[in-house]
DSSP file (Angstrom, degrees, kcal/mol; ACC not computed):
  #  RESIDUE AA STRUCTURE BP1 BP2  ACC     N-H-->O    O-->H-N    N-H-->O    O-->H-N    TCO  KAPPA ALPHA  PHI   PSI    X-CA   Y-CA   Z-CA
    1    1 A M              0   0    0      0, 0.0     2,-0.2     0, 0.0     0, 0.0   0.000 360.0 360.0 360.0 132.5   14.8  -61.7  -14.2
    2    2 A D    >>  -     0   0    0      1,-0.1     3,-1.1     0, 0.0     4,-0.7  -0.479 360.0-105.0 -91.8 168.7   16.2  -62.4  -10.7
    3    3 A R  H >> S+     0   0    0      1,-0.3     4,-1.0     2,-0.2     3,-0.7   0.787 113.3  68.2 -64.2 -29.3   16.0  -60.1   -7.8
    4    4 A A  H 34 S+     0   0    0      1,-0.3    -1,-0.3     2,-0.2     3,-0.2   0.830  99.5  49.4 -63.0 -32.0   19.6  -59.2   -8.0
    5    5 A T  H <4 S+     0   0    0     -3,-1.1    -1,-0.3     1,-0.2    -2,-0.2   0.715 107.4  55.3 -80.0 -18.9   19.0  -57.3  -11.3
    6    6 A L  H << S+     0   0    0     -3,-0.7    12,-0.9    -4,-0.7     2,-0.4   0.656  94.2  80.2 -85.2 -16.5   16.0  -55.4   -9.8
    7    7 A I  E  <  +A   17   0A   0     -4,-1.0     2,-0.3    -3,-0.2    10,-0.2  -0.768  54.2 153.0 -95.4 133.7   18.0  -54.0   -6.9
    8    8 A R  E     -A   16   0A   0      8,-1.6     8,-2.8    -2,-0.4     2,-0.4  -0.907  48.3 -82.1-145.8 174.5   20.2  -50.9   -7.4
    9    9 A R  E     -A   15   0A   0     -2,-0.3     6,-0.2     6,-0.2     5,-0.1  -0.676  41.1-148.4 -86.9 133.0   21.5  -48.1   -5.3
   10   10 A G    >   -     0   0    0      4,-2.9     3,-1.7    -2,-0.4    -1,-0.1  -0.220  39.4 -82.7 -87.5-176.4   19.2  -45.1   -4.7
   11   11 A P  T 3  S+     0   0    0      0, 0.0    -1,-0.0     0, 0.0    -2,-0.0   0.729 129.7  51.6 -63.0 -23.0   20.3  -41.5   -4.3
   12   12 A T  T 3  S-     0   0    0      2,-0.2     3,-0.1     0, 0.0    -3,-0.0   0.440 118.9-107.8 -93.3   0.8   21.0  -42.0   -0.6
   13   13 A G  S <  S+     0   0    0     -3,-1.7     2,-0.3     1,-0.4    -4,-0.0   0.400  81.1 126.9  89.5  -3.8   23.2  -45.0   -1.2
   14   14 A V        -     0   0    0     -5,-0.1    -4,-2.9     1,-0.1     2,-0.4  -0.646  69.4-107.8 -86.8 143.6   20.6  -47.4    0.2
   15   15 A Q  E     -A    9   0A   0     -2,-0.3     2,-0.4    -6,-0.2    -6,-0.2  -0.573  42.5-178.6 -74.5 128.6   19.6  -50.3   -2.0
   16   16 A I  E     -A    8   0A   0     -8,-2.8    -8,-1.6    -2,-0.4     2,-0.2  -0.986  20.5-135.3-128.7 134.6   16.1  -49.8   -3.4
   17   17 A D  E >>  -A    7   0A   0     -2,-0.4     3,-1.6   -10,-0.2     4,-0.6  -0.546  33.5-103.9 -86.8 162.6   14.1  -52.1   -5.7
   18   18 A Q  H >> S+     0   0    0    -12,-0.9     4,-0.6     1,-0.3     3,-0.6   0.746 115.0  63.6 -59.8 -29.3   12.3  -50.7   -8.7
   19   19 A G  H 3> S+     0   0    0      1,-0.2     4,-0.5     2,-0.2    -1,-0.3   0.765 102.6  49.3 -68.5 -25.1    8.9  -50.9   -7.1
   20   20 A H  H <> S+     0   0    0     -3,-1.6     4,-2.1     1,-0.2    -1,-0.2   0.603  90.9  78.4 -91.0 -12.3    9.8  -48.4   -4.4
   21   21 A E  H <X S+     0   0    0     -4,-0.6     4,-1.6    -3,-0.6    -1,-0.2   0.913  94.5  48.7 -63.2 -41.9   11.2  -45.7   -6.7
   22   22 A Q  H  X S+     0   0    0     -4,-0.6     4,-1.7     1,-0.2    -1,-0.2   0.899 109.2  53.0 -65.1 -40.4    7.8  -44.5   -7.7
   23   23 A W  H  X S+     0   0    0     -4,-0.5     4,-1.9     1,-0.2    -1,-0.2   0.905 107.4  51.4 -61.1 -42.8    6.7  -44.3   -4.1
   24   24 A L  H  X S+     0   0    0     -4,-2.1     4,-2.3     1,-0.2    -1,-0.2   0.841 105.7  56.4 -65.7 -32.1    9.7  -42.2   -3.2
   25   25 A G  H  X S+     0   0    0     -4,-1.6     4,-2.2     2,-0.2    -1,-0.2   0.900 107.0  48.9 -63.6 -40.7    8.9  -39.8   -6.1
   26   26 A Y  H  X S+     0   0    0     -4,-1.7     4,-2.1     2,-0.2    -2,-0.2   0.879 109.7  51.7 -66.9 -37.6    5.4  -39.3   -4.6
   27   27 A V  H  X S+     0   0    0     -4,-1.9     4,-2.3     2,-0.2    -2,-0.2   0.923 109.4  50.4 -63.6 -43.6    6.9  -38.6   -1.2
   28   28 A H  H  X S+     0   0    0     -4,-2.3     4,-2.3     1,-0.2    -2,-0.2   0.919 110.3  49.4 -61.2 -44.2    9.2  -36.0   -2.7
   29   29 A M  H  X S+     0   0    0     -4,-2.2     4,-2.2     1,-0.2    -1,-0.2   0.878 110.0  52.1 -62.8 -37.2    6.3  -34.3   -4.5
   30   30 A G  H  X S+     0   0    0     -4,-2.1     4,-2.4     2,-0.2    -2,-0.2   0.900 108.9  48.9 -65.6 -41.3    4.4  -34.3   -1.2
   31   31 A V  H  X S+     0   0    0     -4,-2.3     4,-2.4     2,-0.2     5,-0.2   0.920 111.9  48.9 -64.6 -43.9    7.2  -32.6    0.7
   32   32 A V  H  X S+     0   0    0     -4,-2.3     4,-2.4     1,-0.2    -2,-0.2   0.899 111.6  50.6 -62.8 -40.0    7.6  -30.0   -2.1
   33   33 A L  H  X S+     0   0    0     -4,-2.2     4,-2.5     2,-0.2    -2,-0.2   0.920 110.6  48.0 -63.9 -44.7    3.9  -29.3   -2.0
   34   34 A V  H  X S+     0   0    0     -4,-2.4     4,-2.2     2,-0.2    -2,-0.2   0.918 113.2  47.7 -64.0 -43.4    3.8  -28.9    1.8
   35   35 A I  H  X S+     0   0    0     -4,-2.4     4,-2.2     2,-0.2    -1,-0.2   0.909 112.2  50.2 -64.5 -41.1    6.8  -26.5    1.8
   36   36 A S  H  X S+     0   0    0     -4,-2.4     4,-2.4    -5,-0.2    -2,-0.2   0.918 111.0  48.4 -63.2 -43.8    5.2  -24.5   -1.1
   37   37 A L  H  X S+     0   0    0     -4,-2.5     4,-2.3     1,-0.2    -1,-0.2   0.886 110.5  51.7 -64.3 -38.4    1.9  -24.2    0.8
   38   38 A A  H  X S+     0   0    0     -4,-2.2     4,-2.3     2,-0.2    -1,-0.2   0.910 110.5  48.5 -64.4 -41.7    3.7  -23.2    4.0
   39   39 A L  H  X S+     0   0    0     -4,-2.2     4,-2.4     2,-0.2    -2,-0.2   0.911 111.1  49.8 -65.0 -42.6    5.5  -20.4    2.0
   40   40 A I  H  X S+     0   0    0     -4,-2.4     4,-2.3     1,-0.2    -2,-0.2   0.904 110.8  50.7 -62.5 -40.7    2.3  -19.2    0.4
   41   41 A Y  H  X S+     0   0    0     -4,-2.3     4,-2.6     2,-0.2    -2,-0.2   0.917 110.2  48.8 -63.1 -44.3    0.6  -19.1    3.8
   42   42 A V  H  X S+     0   0    0     -4,-2.3     4,-2.2     1,-0.2    -2,-0.2   0.926 112.3  48.1 -63.1 -44.4    3.5  -17.1    5.4
   43   43 A L  H  X S+     0   0    0     -4,-2.4     4,-2.2     1,-0.2    -1,-0.2   0.885 111.5  51.2 -63.9 -38.0    3.5  -14.6    2.5
   44   44 A Y  H  X S+     0   0    0     -4,-2.3     4,-2.5    -5,-0.2    -2,-0.2   0.935 109.8  49.0 -62.8 -46.5   -0.3  -14.3    2.8
   45   45 A R  H  X S+     0   0    0     -4,-2.6     4,-2.4     1,-0.2    -2,-0.2   0.885 111.0  50.0 -63.2 -38.8   -0.1  -13.6    6.5
   46   46 A V  H  X S+     0   0    0     -4,-2.2     4,-2.1     2,-0.2    -1,-0.2   0.918 111.0  49.6 -65.2 -42.6    2.6  -10.9    6.0
   47   47 A A  H  X S+     0   0    0     -4,-2.2     4,-1.6     1,-0.2    -2,-0.2   0.907 112.8  46.8 -63.1 -41.6    0.5   -9.2    3.3
   48   48 A V  H  X S+     0   0    0     -4,-2.5     4,-1.2     2,-0.2    -1,-0.2   0.898 109.8  54.2 -66.6 -40.3   -2.6   -9.2    5.5
   49   49 A M  H  < S+     0   0    0     -4,-2.4     3,-0.3     1,-0.2    -2,-0.2   0.911 113.7  40.7 -62.0 -42.5   -0.6   -7.9    8.5
   50   50 A Y  H >< S+     0   0    0     -4,-2.1     3,-0.7     1,-0.2    -1,-0.2   0.739 111.4  56.1 -80.9 -21.7    0.7   -4.9    6.5
   51   51 A S  H 3< S+     0   0    0     -4,-1.6    -1,-0.2     1,-0.2    -2,-0.2   0.702 102.2  57.1 -81.7 -17.8   -2.6   -4.2    4.7
   52   52 A N  T 3< S+     0   0    0     -4,-1.2    -1,-0.2    -3,-0.3    -2,-0.1   0.205  73.9 129.5 -97.3  15.0   -4.5   -3.8    8.0
   53   53 A R    <   -     0   0    0     -3,-0.7     3,-0.1     1,-0.1    -3,-0.0  -0.465  65.8-107.2 -68.9 141.4   -2.3   -1.1    9.4
   54   54 A P        -     0   0    0      0, 0.0    -1,-0.1     0, 0.0     2,-0.1  -0.333  37.2-100.0 -68.6 151.2   -4.4    1.9   10.7
   55   55 A A        -     0   0    0      1,-0.1     4,-0.1     2,-0.1    -3,-0.0  -0.386  20.2-140.9 -68.3 147.4   -4.3    5.1    8.7
   56   56 A T  S    S+     0   0    0     -3,-0.1    -1,-0.1    -2,-0.1    -3,-0.0   0.661  81.4  73.6 -85.3 -16.0   -2.0    7.8   10.0
   57   57 A T  S    S-     0   0    0      1,-0.1     7,-0.1     2,-0.0    -2,-0.1  -0.732  93.0-102.1 -98.7 149.4   -4.4   10.6    9.2
   58   58 A P        -     0   0    0      0, 0.0    -1,-0.1     0, 0.0    -2,-0.1  -0.282  22.4-135.6 -64.6 154.2   -7.6   11.3   11.2
   59   59 A A  S    S+     0   0    0     -4,-0.1    -2,-0.0     4,-0.1     3,-0.0   0.746  78.7  84.1 -85.5 -25.1  -10.9   10.1    9.6
   60   60 A D  S  > S-     0   0    0      1,-0.1     4,-2.0     4,-0.0     5,-0.2  -0.524  82.7-124.3 -82.6 149.3  -13.0   13.2   10.3
   61   61 A P  H  > S+     0   0    0      0, 0.0     4,-2.5     0, 0.0     5,-0.2   0.863 110.1  51.7 -60.9 -38.9  -12.8   16.1    7.8
   62   62 A L  H  > S+     0   0    0      1,-0.2     4,-2.6     2,-0.2     5,-0.2   0.904 109.4  50.6 -66.4 -38.9  -11.8   18.7   10.5
   63   63 A G  H  > S+     0   0    0      2,-0.2     4,-2.2     1,-0.2    -1,-0.2   0.886 110.0  50.3 -63.7 -38.6   -9.0   16.5   11.7
   64   64 A V  H  X S+     0   0    0     -4,-2.0     4,-2.4     2,-0.2    -2,-0.2   0.924 111.0  48.9 -64.5 -44.0   -7.8   16.1    8.1
   65   65 A A  H  X S+     0   0    0     -4,-2.5     4,-2.2     1,-0.2    -2,-0.2   0.909 111.6  49.2 -62.9 -42.0   -7.8   19.9    7.6
   66   66 A K  H  X S+     0   0    0     -4,-2.6     4,-2.5     2,-0.2    -1,-0.2   0.891 110.9  50.1 -65.1 -38.3   -5.9   20.4   10.9
   67   67 A A  H  X S+     0   0    0     -4,-2.2     4,-1.8     2,-0.2    -2,-0.2   0.897 110.7  49.3 -66.3 -39.2   -3.3   17.8    9.9
   68   68 A R  H  <>S+     0   0    0     -4,-2.4     5,-2.8     2,-0.2     6,-0.8   0.870 111.7  49.4 -67.2 -35.9   -2.9   19.5    6.5
   69   69 A Y  H ><5S+     0   0    0     -4,-2.2     3,-1.0     4,-0.2    -2,-0.2   0.912 110.3  50.4 -66.9 -42.3   -2.5   22.9    8.2
   70   70 A A  H 3<5S+     0   0    0     -4,-2.5    -2,-0.2     1,-0.3    -1,-0.2   0.843 109.8  50.9 -64.7 -32.1    0.1   21.4   10.6
   71   71 A A  T 3<5S-     0   0    0     -4,-1.8    -1,-0.3    -5,-0.2    -2,-0.2   0.550 117.1-115.0 -82.2  -6.9    2.0   20.0    7.6
   72   72 A G  T < 5S+     0   0    0     -3,-1.0    -3,-0.2    -4,-0.4    -2,-0.1   0.663  81.2 123.5  84.0  16.3    1.9   23.4    5.9
   73   73 A E  S   <S+     0   0    0     -5,-2.8     2,-0.3    -6,-0.2    -4,-0.2   0.779  75.2  28.1 -81.2 -27.2   -0.2   22.3    3.0
   74   74 A I  S    S-     0   0    0     -6,-0.8    -2,-0.2    -9,-0.1     2,-0.1  -0.907  83.1-115.0-131.0 160.6   -2.9   24.9    3.6
   75   75 A T     >  -     0   0    0     -2,-0.3     4,-2.0     1,-0.1     5,-0.1  -0.340  31.8-105.0 -88.4 172.8   -2.9   28.4    5.2
   76   76 A K  H  > S+     0   0    0      1,-0.2     4,-2.2     2,-0.2     5,-0.1   0.878 122.1  53.0 -64.7 -37.5   -4.6   29.6    8.4
   77   77 A E  H  > S+     0   0    0      2,-0.2     4,-2.3     1,-0.2    -1,-0.2   0.899 107.7  50.1 -65.1 -40.6   -7.3   31.4    6.3
   78   78 A Q  H  > S+     0   0    0      2,-0.2     4,-2.3     1,-0.2    -1,-0.2   0.890 109.6  51.8 -65.0 -37.8   -8.0   28.2    4.3
   79   79 A L  H  X S+     0   0    0     -4,-2.0     4,-2.4     2,-0.2    -2,-0.2   0.908 109.1  50.1 -63.1 -42.0   -8.4   26.3    7.6
   80   80 A A  H  X S+     0   0    0     -4,-2.2     4,-2.2     2,-0.2    -2,-0.2   0.906 109.9  50.7 -63.7 -41.1  -10.8   28.9    8.8
   81   81 A D  H  X S+     0   0    0     -4,-2.3     4,-2.4     2,-0.2    -2,-0.2   0.907 110.0  50.1 -62.4 -41.1  -12.8   28.6    5.6
   82   82 A I  H  X S+     0   0    0     -4,-2.3     4,-2.5     1,-0.2    -2,-0.2   0.913 109.1  51.4 -63.7 -42.5  -12.9   24.8    6.0
   83   83 A K  H  X S+     0   0    0     -4,-2.4     4,-2.0     1,-0.2    -1,-0.2   0.908 110.4  49.3 -60.2 -41.8  -14.1   25.2    9.6
   84   84 A K  H  X S+     0   0    0     -4,-2.2     4,-1.6     2,-0.2    -2,-0.2   0.922 112.0  48.1 -63.6 -44.7  -16.9   27.5    8.4
   85   85 A E  H  X S+     0   0    0     -4,-2.4     4,-1.4     1,-0.2    -2,-0.2   0.889 112.2  48.5 -63.9 -40.0  -18.0   25.1    5.7
   86   86 A L  H  X S+     0   0    0     -4,-2.5     4,-0.9     1,-0.2    -1,-0.2   0.843 107.7  55.3 -69.9 -32.9  -18.0   22.2    8.0
   87   87 A A  H  < S+     0   0    0     -4,-2.0    -1,-0.2    -5,-0.2     3,-0.2   0.846 105.9  53.5 -66.9 -33.2  -20.1   24.1   10.6
   88   88 A K  H  < S+     0   0    0     -4,-1.6    -1,-0.2     1,-0.2    -2,-0.2   0.877 107.9  49.3 -67.6 -38.3  -22.7   24.8    7.9
   89   89 A T  H  <        0   0    0     -4,-1.4    -1,-0.2     1,-0.2    -2,-0.2   0.667 360.0 360.0 -79.5 -15.8  -23.1   21.1    7.0
   90   90 A E     <        0   0    0     -4,-0.9    -1,-0.2    -3,-0.2    -2,-0.2   0.475 360.0 360.0 -85.4 360.0  -23.5   20.0   10.6
């Protein structure tokens, strides 16, 4: 076989011999791998960013009770009972 039969046009229109086709396949796989890893990293960072947001409610029990009273979830009497119970435990 002479060299003329081994040369053909590649996808970019450039003449490529058969030995380089496999190499270009590996380059393509590498580019796809790098892009995939970059996308996974970006999605991971976004997930971490939104999962570490601080809670909107106070952490202490009295603060939670006051927030529930302010939201209308409990009555003034229930808030007073909670305050009494919390005073006993301290």
